[in-house]
C-alpha positions in Angstrom: 0.0 0.0 0.0 1.3 3.4 -0.8 0.8 6.5 1.3 -0.1 9.7 -0.5 2.3 12.5 0.1 1.2 15.3 2.4 0.2 18.6 0.9 1.9 21.8 2.0 -1.1 22.7 4.2 -1.1 19.2 5.8 2.6 19.4 6.5 2.2 22.7 8.3 -0.8 21.4 10.3 1.3 18.3 11.3 4.2 20.5 12.5 2.1 23.2 14.0 -1.2 21.7 15.0 -2.5 25.0 16.4 -3.0 28.1 14.3 -1.8 30.7 16.7 1.4 30.7 18.7 3.4 32.9 21.1 7.2 32.5 21.1 9.3 33.3 24.2 12.8 32.8 25.6 12.8 29.1 26.6 16.0 29.5 28.5 14.5 32.0 31.0 14.2 30.5 34.5 11.8 33.1 35.9 9.3 35.5 34.4 9.8 36.4 30.8 7.7 37.9 28.0 6.3 36.8 24.7 8.8 37.8 22.0 6.8 37.1 18.9 3.4 36.1 17.7 2.6 33.8 14.8 -0.4 33.0 12.7 0.9 29.9 10.9 -1.9 30.0 8.4 -1.3 33.6 7.4 0.0 34.1 3.8 2.6 36.4 5.2 4.1 33.7 7.4 7.4 32.3 6.3 7.1 28.6 7.4 10.9 28.1 7.3 11.4 30.8 9.9 8.8 29.4 12.4 10.2 28.1 15.7 9.2 24.5 16.5 5.7 24.2 18.0 7.1 22.5 21.1 9.1 25.7 21.9 6.1 28.0 21.7 2.7 28.5 23.5 -0.4 27.6 21.5 -3.0 30.3 21.7 -6.7 30.0 21.3 -8.6 32.2 18.8 -9.8 34.4 21.7 -6.3 34.8 23.1 -5.1 35.7 19.6 -7.7 38.5 19.4 -6.6 39.7 22.8 -3.0 40.2 21.6 -4.0 43.4 19.8 -2.5 46.3 21.6 -0.7 44.1 24.1 2.8 45.3 25.0 3.9 42.8 27.6 2.5 39.3 27.6 4.0 37.5 30.6 5.2 33.9 30.6 6.3 31.6 33.4 7.0 27.9 33.3 6.1 27.7 29.6 2.6 29.1 30.0 0.9 32.4 29.9 1.0 33.9 33.4 -2.3 35.7 32.9 -4.1 33.8 30.1 -7.2 35.9 30.1 -5.5 39.3 29.9 -8.2 41.3 31.7 -9.0 40.7 35.4 -10.8 42.1 38.5 -9.1 41.9 41.9 -10.8 41.4 45.3 -10.0 40.4 48.9 -10.1 36.6 48.6 -10.2 36.3 52.4 -13.3 38.5 52.8 -16.9 37.2 53.2 -18.8 37.6 50.0 -20.2 39.6 48.5 -17.1 41.8 48.7 -15.9 44.8 46.7 -13.8 44.8 43.6 -10.5 46.3 44.6 -8.9 46.8 41.3 -8.9 46.2 37.5 -5.9 44.9 35.6 -5.0 44.8 31.9 -2.1 42.4 32.6 -0.8 42.4 29.1 0.1 46.1 29.1 1.9 46.2 32.5 5.6 46.7 32.6 5.8 44.8 35.9 3.4 42.3 37.5 5.2 42.0 40.9 2.3 43.6 42.7 -0.5 41.8 40.8 -2.1 38.8 42.5 -1.9 35.4 40.9 -4.4 34.7 38.1 -6.0 32.1 40.4 -6.8 34.9 42.9 -8.5 37.1 40.3 -11.7 37.1 38.3 -11.2 36.9 34.5 -13.1 39.6 32.6 -14.0 39.4 28.9 -12.8 42.0 26.5 -16.4 43.1 25.9 -17.0 43.7 29.6 -13.6 45.3 30.0 -14.5 47.9 27.3 -17.8 48.6 29.1 -16.8 51.5 31.3 -20.4 52.8 31.7 -22.0 49.7 33.3 -19.4 47.0 34.0 -15.8 48.2 34.7 -16.6 50.9 37.2 -14.3 52.5 39.8 -16.9 51.9 42.6 -20.1 49.9 43.1 -18.9 46.6 41.8 -18.4 43.4 43.8 -17.6 39.7 43.6 -19.8 36.8 44.6 -19.4 33.2 43.7 -16.9 34.0 41.0 -19.0 36.6 39.3 -18.9 40.4 39.1 -22.1 42.0 40.6 -23.5 45.3 41.5 -22.4 45.9 45.1 -22.2 48.8 47.6 -20.7 47.8 51.0 -22.7 48.8 54.1 -21.5 51.9 55.8 -19.1 51.3 58.7 -20.8 51.9 62.1 -20.2 55.3 63.6 -18.1 55.0 66.8 -20.0 55.7 70.0 -17.7 58.6 70.9 -18.5 60.3 67.6 -22.2 59.7 68.1 -21.9 61.3 71.6 -20.0 64.3 70.2 -22.7 64.9 67.6 -25.5 64.5 70.1 -23.7 66.9 72.5 -23.6 69.6 69.8 -27.3 69.1 69.1 -28.1 69.2 72.8 -26.2 72.4 73.4 -28.1 74.0 70.5 -31.4 72.8 71.9 -30.8 73.9 75.4 -29.7 77.4 74.3 -32.7 77.7 72.0 -35.2 76.5 74.6 -33.7 77.9 77.8 -30.5 80.0 77.6 -31.7 82.4 74.9 -34.8 83.2 77.1 -32.8 83.5 80.3 -34.4 80.4 81.8 -32.4 78.0 83.9 -31.5 74.8 82.1 -33.3 71.8 83.7 -31.1 69.3 85.6 -32.1 66.5 83.3 -30.5 68.3 80.4 -27.4 69.1 82.4 -27.1 65.4 83.4 -27.7 64.3 79.8 -25.0 66.6 78.4 -22.5 65.6 81.1 -23.0 61.9 80.2 -22.5 62.7 76.5 -19.3 64.7 77.2 -17.9 61.7 79.2 -18.5 59.3 76.3 -17.2 61.8 73.7 -14.0 62.5 75.6 -13.4 58.8 76.5 -13.7 59.1 80.3 -16.8 56.8 80.1 -15.6 53.6 78.6 -18.3 51.4 80.0 -21.3 52.7 78.1 -22.3 50.9 74.9 -25.2 53.2 74.0 -26.0 56.9 74.3 -28.2 58.1 77.2 -31.8 58.9 76.3 -32.5 62.5 75.5 -34.6 64.2 78.2 -38.3 64.7 77.4 -38.3 68.1 79.0 
């Protein structure tokens, strides 16, 4: 039985089974960058100049599209360090939902030393990345169960001392309007109330956990 010779296209497909590839310095022992990109099916590609497929990283069609405008595609251990390019960061130790803490276009960064590992980030599609009116916002976005959601964190509770200081200011205004401005003696209940507020505000009262009740008179 005779075997038909491979056509040129078949030979290329056998040697480079993927269509898209990223070349890098295979001698690098740490982080390195993609040095060249190849579409082996492009009419402009000189097959004789292509590195061996085993020395490159095969790219998906989506990853190839993401290479447009990318200046620094990082490689480590023979694989793309951030294969999705666009990511959202969040506190992985926090209870969810939790706020998005940052957005990264990892293929344009000159350094990724301060960027969390890809496994600690949420991958973002190029379409969502480009949507700066509803999706990629500086505030109001959160993470829950691996998805980006609308999220506004609850306001932090106001410290009791601050509450006391605010109440003391309001009480002083009230007693002046109701009593002092008319030359009337301030009732003892209001004096006791303000003294208690002052102690909490200044920190001399550390036992109270709530503000005293405002006098009814």
